[in-house]
TORBA-578829 format. One line per field, with one value per residue (C-alpha): x, y, z; chain; residue in three letters. Coordinates in pm, 1 decimal. Layout:
N
x c(X  ...)
y c(Y  ...)
z c(Z  ...)
ch c(A  ...)
aa c(ALA  ...)
This chain:
558
x c(6525.5  6834.3  6809.0  6910.0  7167.0  6903.9  6694.2  6984.6  7052.5  6696.1  6640.2  6974.1  6856.8  6512.6  6679.5  6903.1  6608.4  6432.7  6760.1  6779.2  6411.6  6385.4  6666.8  6531.7  6191.4  6247.2  5868.2  5789.1  5699.1  5965.4  5685.3  5448.6  5796.6  5822.3  5433.7  5512.0  5832.4  5682.4  5386.1  5603.9  5708.7  5395.1  5180.4  5467.1  5733.9  5977.4  6278.0  6356.3  6608.1  6433.8  6112.1  6329.5  6243.5  5900.3  5879.7  6116.6  5933.7  5593.0  5706.4  5866.1  5518.2  5344.7  5069.6  5134.5  4820.2  4931.6  4672.0  4722.1  4638.1  4348.3  4200.8  3952.5  4049.6  3713.8  3631.7  3596.5  3366.4  3401.9  3233.7  3513.8  3866.7  3775.4  3647.5  3975.4  4258.4  4655.8  4509.2  4278.3  4374.7  4147.5  3947.6  3706.3  3676.4  3473.0  3699.1  3751.8  4161.0  4290.6  4656.5  4837.8  5225.7  5401.4  5739.2  5914.9  6211.5  6463.9  6365.5  6643.8  6751.8  6390.4  6260.4  5932.1  5602.2  5387.7  5258.3  5152.3  4897.2  4537.3  4277.7  3932.6  3612.6  3293.5  3262.7  2964.6  2891.6  2673.1  2868.6  2966.2  3310.5  3483.5  3836.7  4193.5  4432.5  4773.2  4832.3  5109.7  4999.9  5215.9  5045.3  5086.1  4729.0  4791.7  4555.8  4274.9  4363.8  4373.5  4273.7  3946.9  3830.3  3532.8  3760.2  3606.0  3914.8  3931.5  4205.0  4366.8  4554.6  4640.4  4960.1  5080.1  5356.6  5494.7  5141.2  4954.3  4773.7  4790.4  4601.0  4846.4  4687.1  4830.0  4989.0  4655.9  4415.9  4174.1  4081.6  3682.1  3664.4  3291.7  3342.8  3616.7  3873.4  3972.8  4302.2  4618.5  4877.9  5199.0  5506.0  5813.9  6072.3  5892.8  6024.5  5797.5  5811.5  5889.0  5619.5  5368.4  5515.5  5315.6  4968.1  5072.6  5250.3  5466.9  5768.6  5881.3  6136.7  6261.6  6523.4  6667.9  7016.0  7176.0  7111.7  7230.2  7348.6  7514.2  7647.0  7548.7  7581.4  7310.8  7231.2  7061.1  6713.6  6856.4  7197.6  7375.0  7614.1  7598.0  7471.2  7560.7  7301.7  7334.1  7036.1  6991.6  6743.2  6729.0  6504.4  6403.7  6180.9  5912.5  5995.6  6199.4  6247.5  6413.0  6588.8  6756.2  7010.7  7081.7  7327.2  7624.1  7560.3  7856.7  7659.4  7771.6  7587.5  7494.0  7527.6  7225.7  7068.9  6835.3  6663.3  6494.0  6209.0  6264.6  6049.5  5844.6  5795.1  5649.2  5726.8  5416.3  5239.8  5578.3  5722.8  6096.1  6248.7  6437.3  6713.0  6815.0  6942.1  6657.4  6723.9  6879.9  7065.0  7285.4  7413.4  7205.6  7258.0  7050.2  7201.0  6882.5  6825.5  6810.2  7094.3  7149.4  7178.0  6837.2  6711.6  6784.2  6615.1  6249.7  6224.5  6221.4  5946.2  5633.6  5423.0  5103.9  5309.3  5467.5  5388.2  5385.2  5724.0  5925.5  6290.4  6548.7  6325.1  6445.9  6166.4  6111.1  5915.3  5792.7  5757.7  5456.1  5472.0  5752.7  5788.1  6056.6  5943.7  6122.8  6000.4  6079.9  6049.5  6014.5  6371.4  6382.0  6575.4  6478.8  6443.4  6396.8  6194.6  6081.2  5762.4  5568.7  5340.0  5480.6  5346.2  5437.5  5212.6  5026.5  4940.2  5079.8  5212.2  5392.4  5789.9  5971.1  6375.6  6515.5  6820.2  6753.4  6817.1  6777.6  6486.8  6339.6  5918.0  6037.7  6186.0  5906.6  5784.4  6206.3  6219.2  6425.9  6535.2  6528.9  6738.3  6748.7  6455.7  6173.8  5818.5  5580.0  5217.8  4976.4  4619.8  4689.6  4922.2  5255.3  5519.9  5879.8  6071.0  6470.9  6733.1  7005.3  7132.7  7327.3  6994.4  6900.2  6942.6  6833.3  6767.9  6867.6  6598.5  6224.4  6229.9  5824.0  5615.7  5490.9  5198.9  4878.6  4835.4  4448.1  4202.1  4180.6  4132.8  4351.9  4067.8  4165.5  3998.7  3938.5  4168.3  4485.8  4298.2  4385.5  4738.4  4863.9  4954.9  4750.4  4645.6  4527.0  4301.7  4157.5  3826.5  3663.9  3375.4  3211.3  2829.3  2689.7  2639.9  2587.1  2537.1  2659.5  2420.3  2628.0  2538.0  2386.6  2435.5  2718.2  2844.0  3221.3  3434.8  3665.3  3958.6  3740.7  3664.2  3279.1  3092.0  2895.9  2484.6  2537.4  2865.2  2804.7  2773.8  2853.6  3032.1  3019.7  3001.4  2769.8  2872.2  2757.8  2870.4  2791.3  2968.8  2841.4  3077.4  3198.5  3234.3  3298.5  3310.1  3622.4  3743.1  3558.7  3597.1  3542.5  3370.0  3302.9  3150.4  3183.6  2924.7  2998.8  2986.1  2739.0  2526.3  2619.7  2522.5  2189.2  2089.0  2059.9  2189.9  2315.6  2020.6  1735.3  1842.7  1865.8  1464.6  1466.5  1471.7  1879.1  1683.5  1465.5  1779.0  1949.2  1643.0  1606.4  1966.8  1926.6  1599.8  1869.3  2168.3  2178.7  2252.9  2325.8  2672.7  2845.6  3130.0  3328.8  3627.3  3854.4  4156.7  4194.2  4427.0  4605.2  4717.3  4742.1  4341.1  4242.7  4135.5  3942.5  3789.9  3736.7  3430.3  3456.9  3186.0  2975.7  2740.0  2487.4  2553.6  2263.9  2130.1  1836.2  1648.0  1632.3  2018.2  2110.0  1908.8  2055.4  2364.0  2322.6  2121.6  2462.3  2738.2  2534.0  2469.4  2127.0)
y c(-7615.5  -7644.4  -7675.4  -8025.3  -7987.4  -8031.9  -7758.8  -7505.0  -7635.0  -7616.2  -7191.9  -7078.4  -7309.2  -7129.7  -6746.5  -6810.0  -6864.1  -6622.9  -6334.8  -6483.6  -6385.5  -6097.5  -5932.8  -6087.4  -5902.5  -5614.8  -5532.8  -5849.9  -5886.7  -6124.3  -6254.0  -6352.5  -6533.2  -6714.5  -6879.9  -6985.8  -7167.7  -7323.7  -7398.3  -7620.4  -7744.9  -7836.5  -7966.7  -8073.4  -8202.9  -7957.1  -7759.6  -7418.8  -7533.6  -7761.0  -7488.5  -7130.2  -7146.3  -7180.4  -6912.1  -6677.9  -6710.3  -6628.4  -6335.9  -6170.2  -6297.1  -6105.4  -6247.5  -6480.3  -6450.7  -6564.8  -6763.2  -6739.4  -6965.5  -6711.3  -6708.4  -6949.0  -7058.2  -7115.1  -7457.2  -7504.6  -7797.1  -7934.0  -8254.0  -8261.2  -8197.4  -7894.2  -7656.6  -7679.4  -7425.1  -7337.8  -7164.3  -7393.3  -7487.6  -7628.2  -7817.4  -8084.3  -8343.8  -8733.3  -8957.1  -9307.7  -9418.1  -9583.6  -9636.4  -9584.7  -9584.8  -9609.7  -9406.6  -9304.1  -8967.7  -8913.1  -8566.1  -8422.5  -8762.4  -8937.6  -9165.6  -9007.2  -9215.8  -9103.2  -9207.4  -9137.4  -9270.7  -9176.8  -9054.9  -9024.9  -8807.7  -8851.8  -9181.7  -9229.9  -9240.2  -8938.0  -8890.8  -9056.2  -8916.3  -8929.9  -8766.9  -8908.5  -8677.3  -8738.5  -8753.7  -8689.8  -8797.9  -8610.8  -8724.6  -9094.8  -9181.0  -9544.9  -9729.0  -9494.7  -9505.8  -9834.7  -9840.4  -9959.7  -9698.7  -9400.4  -9145.7  -8767.9  -8580.0  -8275.9  -7986.1  -8036.9  -7845.4  -7802.1  -7851.4  -7659.0  -7811.6  -7674.1  -7645.7  -7978.6  -7988.5  -8215.4  -8317.2  -8252.5  -8439.9  -8262.8  -8316.2  -8155.7  -8321.2  -8490.2  -8821.5  -8992.9  -9377.3  -9351.7  -9694.2  -9945.7  -10107.2  -10428.1  -10387.5  -10430.9  -10186.1  -10301.5  -10356.8  -10149.8  -10484.6  -10750.0  -10820.4  -10920.2  -11130.8  -10847.2  -11023.7  -10857.8  -10473.4  -10482.4  -10423.1  -10155.5  -9815.5  -9634.0  -9815.0  -10195.2  -10465.5  -10672.9  -10969.2  -10980.6  -11088.7  -10835.9  -10904.4  -10578.3  -10255.5  -9922.8  -9633.1  -9322.4  -8899.3  -8688.2  -8334.2  -8147.3  -7937.5  -7680.6  -7666.1  -7671.7  -7970.6  -8355.6  -8619.8  -9036.3  -9239.2  -9701.6  -9805.9  -10185.1  -10457.1  -10728.5  -11039.8  -11338.0  -11674.8  -11501.7  -11227.2  -10927.4  -10529.9  -10251.7  -9973.1  -9678.1  -9592.3  -9229.7  -9329.4  -9533.7  -9892.1  -10070.5  -10468.9  -10614.9  -10873.4  -11183.6  -11056.9  -11110.7  -10879.9  -10689.0  -10343.0  -10208.2  -9899.6  -9840.1  -9634.4  -9697.2  -9534.6  -9580.9  -9498.2  -9516.8  -9849.7  -10007.0  -9989.9  -9865.5  -9963.8  -9608.1  -9575.4  -9321.2  -9147.2  -9323.9  -9678.9  -9979.4  -10207.1  -10476.9  -10807.1  -11087.0  -11496.3  -11770.7  -12102.7  -12155.6  -11853.6  -11897.1  -11879.0  -11580.6  -11865.6  -11968.8  -11604.8  -11532.1  -11830.1  -11810.9  -11445.5  -11364.8  -11219.0  -11312.3  -11107.8  -11142.8  -10960.2  -10699.0  -10349.1  -10011.2  -9850.8  -10151.4  -10148.0  -10379.9  -10672.1  -11016.4  -11219.4  -11407.1  -11338.9  -11481.0  -11178.6  -11197.6  -10897.3  -10663.2  -10320.3  -10031.9  -9688.5  -9340.2  -9003.1  -8647.9  -8545.0  -8192.1  -8096.7  -8185.6  -8478.0  -8766.0  -9089.2  -9451.9  -9727.9  -10064.0  -10176.9  -10496.0  -10768.2  -11012.9  -11304.1  -11594.3  -11861.7  -11595.9  -11345.4  -11052.8  -10687.5  -10417.1  -10394.0  -10110.7  -10095.1  -9795.8  -9999.3  -10202.1  -10585.9  -10747.0  -10887.6  -10923.1  -10981.3  -11269.1  -11428.7  -11445.2  -11590.3  -11512.8  -11611.8  -11306.4  -11356.9  -10993.4  -10856.9  -10545.9  -10403.1  -10134.9  -10145.2  -9788.3  -9903.3  -9784.0  -9683.9  -9945.0  -10251.5  -10258.7  -10196.6  -10318.2  -10088.4  -10218.6  -9898.6  -10091.4  -10464.2  -10558.2  -10625.7  -10881.3  -11263.1  -11365.8  -11783.6  -11981.8  -12263.1  -12217.5  -12214.0  -12276.4  -12467.6  -12175.7  -12016.3  -11900.0  -11564.8  -11537.7  -11316.2  -11626.8  -11449.5  -11639.0  -11711.2  -11583.5  -11563.7  -11238.4  -11265.0  -11346.4  -11012.1  -10816.3  -10977.7  -10911.0  -10600.3  -10446.8  -10761.6  -10737.9  -11066.0  -11185.4  -11349.5  -11384.9  -11507.0  -11356.2  -11193.9  -10884.1  -10729.0  -10318.6  -10120.8  -9750.1  -9488.0  -9247.7  -9552.2  -9454.3  -9106.6  -8912.8  -8583.1  -8566.4  -8227.3  -8209.0  -8396.9  -8648.5  -8588.8  -8688.8  -8354.6  -8290.1  -8221.9  -7826.3  -7818.9  -7583.8  -7860.6  -7629.7  -7802.5  -8122.6  -8509.6  -8729.2  -9035.0  -9408.4  -9613.5  -9875.7  -9886.8  -10199.5  -10396.6  -10757.7  -11020.9  -11428.0  -11402.4  -11389.0  -11073.5  -10818.9  -10591.2  -10306.3  -10331.8  -10063.8  -10115.8  -9802.3  -9738.4  -9958.8  -10296.4  -10158.1  -10078.4  -10464.3  -10576.1  -10422.1  -10473.2  -10065.5  -9770.3  -9498.4  -9323.9  -9537.9  -9437.2  -9089.4  -9064.0  -9296.8  -9196.0  -9270.1  -9383.9  -9558.9  -9687.0  -9822.1  -9961.4  -10192.3  -10297.4  -10418.1  -10622.3  -10786.7  -10788.2  -10817.1  -11109.6  -11328.1  -11452.2  -11307.1  -11390.6  -11071.3  -11076.6  -10716.9  -10576.6  -10498.0  -10202.1  -10248.2  -9947.7  -9794.1  -9739.1  -10142.7  -10349.9  -10222.5  -10429.7  -10291.8  -10531.5  -10598.3  -10890.4  -10930.3  -11260.8  -11335.3  -11728.4  -11937.3  -12123.5  -12387.3  -12288.7  -12615.3  -12717.9  -12406.0  -12432.2  -12821.0  -12660.3  -12426.2  -12694.8  -12923.9  -12613.4  -12571.9  -12874.9  -12830.5)
z c(-6136.7  -6373.2  -6709.4  -6896.9  -7265.6  -7468.7  -7361.4  -7334.7  -7679.5  -7806.6  -7656.9  -7840.0  -8177.3  -8125.4  -8022.5  -8314.1  -8582.5  -8439.7  -8446.6  -8850.2  -8929.4  -8751.9  -8971.8  -9277.0  -9176.9  -8967.1  -8947.1  -8802.1  -8410.4  -8197.9  -8042.4  -8371.6  -8500.0  -8182.8  -8157.1  -8518.8  -8456.4  -8157.0  -8404.2  -8584.9  -8302.9  -8152.0  -8472.7  -8692.3  -8493.8  -8686.2  -8505.6  -8570.7  -8744.1  -9042.8  -9003.5  -9093.2  -9462.9  -9380.7  -9123.8  -9330.7  -9619.0  -9455.8  -9282.6  -9593.2  -9742.8  -9476.3  -9470.2  -9085.6  -8852.0  -8507.5  -8270.6  -7893.3  -7634.0  -7575.1  -7915.6  -8020.9  -8375.3  -8565.3  -8760.6  -9103.9  -9158.3  -9501.8  -9679.0  -9964.2  -10115.5  -10340.3  -10072.0  -9916.7  -9993.2  -9947.8  -9657.1  -9489.3  -9085.4  -8802.1  -9101.8  -8977.4  -9225.9  -9216.7  -9494.1  -9572.0  -9465.2  -9807.9  -9648.2  -9356.3  -9341.5  -9045.6  -9051.8  -8772.7  -8755.0  -8469.5  -8319.0  -8084.5  -7955.5  -7962.6  -8184.5  -8326.9  -8457.2  -8736.6  -9064.9  -9409.9  -9685.8  -9890.4  -9779.2  -9974.1  -9966.4  -9956.9  -9742.9  -9668.4  -10096.4  -10172.4  -10496.4  -10759.8  -10780.8  -10523.7  -10484.5  -10327.8  -10105.6  -9969.1  -9560.4  -9318.8  -8964.6  -8714.4  -8398.1  -8407.4  -8413.9  -8610.3  -8352.6  -8500.8  -8863.0  -8991.7  -9363.8  -9430.9  -9152.3  -9168.2  -8945.4  -8882.8  -8852.9  -8629.9  -8610.5  -8956.9  -9158.0  -9548.9  -9660.5  -10030.0  -10184.7  -10557.2  -10617.4  -10483.6  -10143.4  -9893.6  -9566.0  -9188.9  -8963.7  -8668.7  -8311.1  -8184.8  -8404.1  -8308.4  -8459.6  -8387.2  -8581.2  -8747.3  -8856.8  -8807.8  -9086.8  -9105.7  -9260.0  -9004.6  -9067.2  -9113.8  -8935.2  -9003.6  -8966.6  -9039.1  -9391.3  -9681.7  -10034.9  -10325.1  -10495.8  -10221.5  -10271.1  -10593.2  -10435.7  -10123.3  -10070.8  -9781.8  -9632.9  -9660.4  -9493.6  -9731.8  -9776.7  -10102.9  -10325.6  -10569.6  -10959.3  -11082.7  -10973.1  -11193.0  -11058.8  -11217.3  -11238.4  -11200.3  -11226.8  -10924.0  -11031.4  -10879.5  -11057.6  -10792.8  -10887.1  -10937.5  -10700.7  -10728.3  -10759.5  -10752.8  -10934.4  -10974.7  -10886.5  -10623.3  -10607.1  -10430.1  -10492.6  -10512.6  -10790.9  -10847.7  -10815.6  -10895.4  -10627.2  -10625.3  -10347.2  -10278.6  -10069.1  -10022.1  -10154.0  -10150.3  -10216.7  -10557.7  -10776.1  -10565.0  -10184.3  -9986.2  -9819.3  -9558.7  -9691.1  -9386.3  -9388.1  -9717.8  -9955.6  -10198.5  -10462.1  -10825.9  -11158.7  -11378.1  -11249.4  -11146.5  -10764.3  -10683.2  -10338.0  -10194.6  -10004.1  -9844.8  -9517.3  -9265.8  -9446.8  -9302.5  -9545.5  -9377.0  -9497.2  -9425.6  -9379.6  -9483.6  -9638.3  -9798.3  -10023.0  -10357.0  -10546.6  -10827.5  -11094.6  -10973.2  -10877.9  -11246.1  -11386.8  -11203.7  -11222.9  -11617.9  -11722.4  -11896.5  -12104.3  -11886.6  -11599.5  -11776.6  -11598.7  -11745.0  -11642.0  -11620.0  -11622.2  -11640.2  -11695.0  -11899.0  -12118.7  -12429.9  -12668.8  -13043.6  -13286.9  -13518.7  -13698.2  -13737.9  -13919.2  -13989.5  -14001.2  -14047.0  -13952.3  -13898.5  -13491.0  -13385.8  -13432.0  -13820.9  -13782.8  -13954.3  -13755.2  -13791.1  -13498.3  -13585.1  -13435.0  -13456.5  -13273.9  -13010.3  -12847.8  -12595.1  -12432.1  -12190.6  -12400.9  -12644.3  -12636.7  -12907.2  -12919.5  -13032.5  -13125.1  -13160.7  -13354.9  -13630.7  -13494.8  -13737.6  -13851.2  -14163.8  -14232.4  -14449.1  -14157.0  -13888.9  -13689.0  -13481.2  -13129.8  -12908.7  -12545.0  -12474.6  -12124.5  -11976.2  -12171.1  -12004.7  -12065.6  -12144.8  -12222.1  -12413.7  -12370.1  -12108.4  -12312.0  -12266.1  -12477.7  -12472.3  -12556.3  -12638.6  -12695.3  -12767.4  -12957.6  -12673.3  -12560.5  -12808.1  -12881.1  -13145.6  -13148.3  -13447.9  -13383.1  -13236.0  -12833.5  -12882.2  -13141.1  -13344.6  -13075.9  -13348.3  -13387.4  -13391.9  -13240.9  -13010.1  -12575.5  -12346.1  -12029.0  -11784.1  -11395.2  -11222.6  -10963.8  -11205.4  -11425.7  -11068.7  -10964.3  -11359.8  -11589.3  -11783.1  -12042.3  -12454.1  -12574.5  -12253.8  -12182.9  -11842.1  -11672.5  -11342.6  -11220.0  -11261.9  -10908.3  -11020.6  -11278.6  -11274.7  -11274.8  -11540.6  -11771.6  -12135.8  -12363.2  -12215.2  -12352.3  -12417.7  -12488.3  -12787.7  -12528.7  -12429.5  -12041.0  -11995.1  -11950.8  -11607.5  -11629.9  -11611.7  -11842.7  -12107.6  -12455.2  -12724.7  -12839.6  -12691.6  -12905.6  -12805.2  -12678.2  -12550.4  -12271.8  -11989.4  -11650.5  -11405.3  -11133.4  -11221.0  -10925.9  -10911.1  -10568.4  -10461.3  -10641.5  -10820.2  -11194.6  -11276.5  -11643.3  -11939.3  -12230.5  -12521.4  -12795.8  -13023.4  -12806.6  -12564.5  -12928.1  -12988.4  -12655.9  -12663.8  -12967.0  -13039.6  -13229.0  -13017.2  -13237.0  -13092.3  -12726.7  -12790.5  -12649.3  -12380.1  -12041.3  -11903.4  -11571.3  -11728.5  -11969.2  -11648.2  -11465.4  -11802.1  -11763.1  -11391.6  -11475.3  -11733.8  -11589.9  -11232.6  -11087.5  -11421.0  -11508.4  -11785.4  -12042.6  -12119.3  -12391.6  -12484.8  -12263.0  -11908.8  -11773.5  -11391.4  -11178.4  -10923.4  -10884.7  -10970.7  -11246.5  -11514.9  -11760.6  -12168.7  -12314.5  -12671.7  -12627.4  -12301.6  -12328.8  -12073.9  -11973.5  -12009.0  -11715.0  -11638.6  -11305.1  -11218.9  -11203.4  -11114.4  -10809.1  -10721.3  -10769.6  -10500.8  -10241.4  -10321.8  -10239.2  -9887.5  -9787.9  -9824.1)
ch c(A  A  A  A  A  A  A  A  A  A  A  A  A  A  A  A  A  A  A  A  A  A  A  A  A  A  A  A  A  A  A  A  A  A  A  A  A  A  A  A  A  A  A  A  A  A  A  A  A  A  A  A  A  A  A  A  A  A  A  A  A  A  A  A  A  A  A  A  A  A  A  A  A  A  A  A  A  A  A  A  A  A  A  A  A  A  A  A  A  A  A  A  A  A  A  A  A  A  A  A  A  A  A  A  A  A  A  A  A  A  A  A  A  A  A  A  A  A  A  A  A  A  A  A  A  A  A  A  A  A  A  A  A  A  A  A  A  A  A  A  A  A  A  A  A  A  A  A  A  A  A  A  A  A  A  A  A  A  A  A  A  A  A  A  A  A  A  A  A  A  A  A  A  A  A  A  A  A  A  A  A  A  A  A  A  A  A  A  A  A  A  A  A  A  A  A  A  A  A  A  A  A  A  A  A  A  A  A  A  A  A  A  A  A  A  A  A  A  A  A  A  A  A  A  A  A  A  A  A  A  A  A  A  A  A  A  A  A  A  A  A  A  A  A  A  A  A  A  A  A  A  A  A  A  A  A  A  A  A  A  A  A  A  A  A  A  A  A  A  A  A  A  A  A  A  A  A  A  A  A  A  A  A  A  A  A  A  A  A  A  A  A  A  A  A  A  A  A  A  A  A  A  A  A  A  A  A  A  A  A  A  A  A  A  A  A  A  A  A  A  A  A  A  A  A  A  A  A  A  A  A  A  A  A  A  A  A  A  A  A  A  A  A  A  A  A  A  A  A  A  A  A  A  A  A  A  A  A  A  A  A  A  A  A  A  A  A  A  A  A  A  A  A  A  A  A  A  A  A  A  A  A  A  A  A  A  A  A  A  A  A  A  A  A  A  A  A  A  A  A  A  A  A  A  A  A  A  A  A  A  A  A  A  A  A  A  A  A  A  A  A  A  A  A  A  A  A  A  A  A  A  A  A  A  A  A  A  A  A  A  A  A  A  A  A  A  A  A  A  A  A  A  A  A  A  A  A  A  A  A  A  A  A  A  A  A  A  A  A  A  A  A  A  A  A  A  A  A  A  A  A  A  A  A  A  A  A  A  A  A  A  A  A  A  A  A  A  A  A  A  A  A  A  A  A  A  A  A  A  A  A  A  A  A  A  A  A  A  A  A  A  A  A  A  A  A  A  A  A  A  A  A  A  A  A  A  A  A  A  A  A  A  A  A  A  A  A  A  A  A  A  A  A  A  A  A  A  A)
aa c(MET  GLN  MET  VAL  PRO  GLU  GLU  LEU  ALA  MET  ASN  GLU  GLU  LEU  GLU  ASN  ALA  ILE  LYS  THR  VAL  VAL  GLU  GLN  CYS  PRO  ASP  ALA  SER  GLU  GLU  ASP  ILE  LYS  THR  GLU  PHE  GLU  ARG  TYR  GLU  ARG  ASP  PHE  LEU  ILE  PRO  PRO  LYS  ASP  ALA  LEU  ARG  SER  VAL  LEU  ARG  LYS  PHE  SER  ALA  GLY  ASP  VAL  LYS  ILE  SER  THR  SER  ASN  THR  THR  ARG  GLU  SER  LYS  LYS  VAL  GLU  ASN  PHE  ASN  SER  LEU  SER  GLY  GLU  ASP  LYS  ASN  ILE  GLU  ILE  GLU  VAL  LYS  VAL  ILE  THR  PHE  ASN  PRO  TRP  SER  ARG  GLU  ILE  ARG  GLY  GLN  GLN  ARG  GLN  MET  GLY  TYR  GLY  MET  ILE  GLU  GLU  ASP  PRO  TRP  GLY  LYS  SER  ASN  THR  ARG  GLN  ARG  TRP  LYS  TYR  THR  ASP  TRP  GLY  ASN  HIS  SER  GLU  THR  MET  LYS  PRO  GLY  SER  ILE  ILE  ARG  ILE  GLU  GLY  ALA  SER  VAL  ASN  GLU  TYR  GLU  GLY  LYS  LEU  SER  LEU  ASN  ILE  ASN  GLN  SER  SER  ARG  ILE  VAL  VAL  LEU  GLN  GLU  GLY  ASP  GLU  ASN  ILE  PRO  THR  LEU  ASN  GLU  PRO  ILE  ASN  ILE  SER  GLU  ILE  ASN  ASN  ILE  ASP  GLY  VAL  VAL  THR  VAL  ILE  GLY  ARG  VAL  VAL  SER  ARG  ASN  GLU  ASN  THR  ILE  GLU  ARG  LYS  ASP  GLY  SER  GLY  THR  LEU  ASN  MET  VAL  LYS  GLY  GLN  ILE  ALA  ASP  SER  SER  GLY  LYS  ILE  GLY  PHE  VAL  SER  TRP  VAL  ASP  PHE  ASP  TYR  GLN  VAL  GLY  ASP  LEU  ILE  LYS  ILE  GLU  LYS  SER  GLN  ILE  LYS  ARG  PHE  ARG  GLU  THR  PRO  GLU  LEU  ASN  ILE  GLY  GLN  TYR  THR  LYS  VAL  GLU  ASN  PHE  ARG  ASP  SER  LYS  PHE  PRO  SER  LEU  GLU  ASP  LEU  ASN  SER  THR  THR  LYS  GLN  ASN  ILE  ALA  ASN  LEU  ARG  ASP  GLY  MET  ARG  GLU  ILE  ASP  ILE  THR  VAL  GLU  ILE  LYS  LYS  TRP  ILE  LYS  ARG  GLU  PHE  THR  ASN  ASP  GLU  GLY  GLU  LYS  LYS  THR  VAL  TRP  SER  GLY  GLU  ILE  ILE  ASP  SER  THR  GLY  LYS  CYS  ARG  MET  THR  SER  TRP  GLN  ASP  ILE  GLY  ILE  LYS  GLU  LYS  ASP  LEU  PRO  VAL  TRP  LEU  SER  LEU  GLU  GLY  VAL  ARG  VAL  ARG  SER  TRP  GLN  GLY  ILE  PRO  ASP  ILE  THR  ILE  ASP  ASN  ILE  GLU  GLN  VAL  LYS  LYS  HIS  GLU  GLU  ALA  VAL  TRP  GLU  SER  ILE  GLU  ASP  SER  ASN  GLU  PHE  ASN  VAL  VAL  THR  PRO  GLU  GLU  ILE  ILE  ASN  SER  GLY  SER  ARG  ALA  ASN  ILE  GLU  THR  GLN  GLY  VAL  ILE  VAL  SER  ILE  ARG  ASN  ASP  SER  GLY  ILE  ILE  TRP  ARG  ASP  GLU  ASN  ARG  ARG  VAL  LEU  LYS  GLU  ASP  ASP  ASP  ARG  THR  ASP  ALA  VAL  LYS  ASP  LEU  ARG  ILE  ARG  MET  ILE  MET  ASP  ASP  GLY  ASP  ASN  CYS  ILE  SER  VAL  ILE  MET  ASN  ARG  GLN  SER  SER  GLU  LYS  PHE  ILE  GLN  LYS  SER  MET  GLU  GLU  LEU  SER  ASP  THR  ASN  LYS  GLU  THR  PHE  VAL  LYS  GLU  LEU  ARG  THR  LYS  MET  LEU  GLY  PHE  PRO  VAL  ASN  LEU  LYS  GLY  ARG  SER  ILE  VAL  ASP  GLN  GLN  GLY  ALA  MET  PHE  LEU  ALA  GLU  ASP  LEU  GLU  ILE  ILE  GLU  ARG  ASP  PRO  LYS  ALA  PHE  ALA  MET  GLU  ILE  LYS  THR  LYS  TRP  GLY  ILE)
């Protein structure tokens, strides 16, 4: 049978790769080297020229163990990720699929379907804390890896890169679905609204208008030269998102474009579109798409929607407090920074400026329009950072009637908390549906880390907390009360609880709180792991049993 040109090229590529490894590692067996290259091709779809560096590194270290088709590989069955190391292969583990992001790659002229995402150990809930790992699916198992599914993976291997471990699900791996998921895997080519990107990871397609672009040149990490890049933002009627292009980007501000198969990267909590060699960018035509002027006015931010890591944002705020502070940095240089508290109709946060923006405390309140500023967070609370005075426009007259700067709390729903950024001074309601077993007295080390039962407590400090889940029927939020708020709620000090068994304490809490509606006041922290409410005050809402029964009957038509 005559070989086709592609097979001839592949054989030549493999022979050249083997020859290169033999030259560098003369003690290695050619047959073993060939087997290792074939393993990369079979399990990971990586051709010899791309696998050369990895194979060379392994044989140089002298730690390669080759298993032939006549050797039965022993399976390593584990329950959690802590039991795995970078050398482990043929692993069997049960996990929950958190995300699955489809990905296609051209290998020797053919499109191969793959995927990646996050998986979670201990899917049956045997422990209180569960670890998540990244994974790569090299075998097109999309039908069995729907988000929310609980699966058993057989024949996986561990990948170690820069000290971080992840799981490889190989072509030869077997997936057994133990519990079906309820979420569909996204379609790569189907455009989504920009606002949806906040809640997902992976590869997406969007349509938007370029609202800003800046060309930059950065130094390569390995010092081999410079790299050109274009940073900017695109927007649609639902929102705005930043992008970074590592390839030619010839589109200007105002152009309507379609970005297909762009990777979502996150800077702190803020998503950003990464445009690389596998991303397709093209002009798009839609006469009904909002104009640049309309998008600039509708995509202006407010404090409630600020997230850690946001860049190039526009916002109008009222300054309530403003102070000047001088300090000496680590290099011995004297520096000056201005900071204070700002507010709008949706909430309040902090603001910091590294230049004098010409505002004195006696002038307050002052209204500013900020353009192109960035956001950092401190203890979960957004802090707008002004880098230069050109980002600031001062209004001579009030933009709105001055908002009273008090300890008044903004009333929001759990849904608003989940879909916004971290916020302070908010109030919400729901029903307590779970009290965590680790509520009560705990021990912390000098770094405030909670110690486990068998950890050394010689220098530990005692603390008190209550952890629970609140649900309003549509959304649920994790709630934490620290020592101060816990003592206020239970009307006892931590010292008074010292003699109380933890199981008894949790049981009493459940009797008192489970199933009861509550009113919470405090602040929220929203990140990739979800929403957490740090309650300063918790009040159980009293309700008349008869009136509540009538309400239920009316609701369900009984």
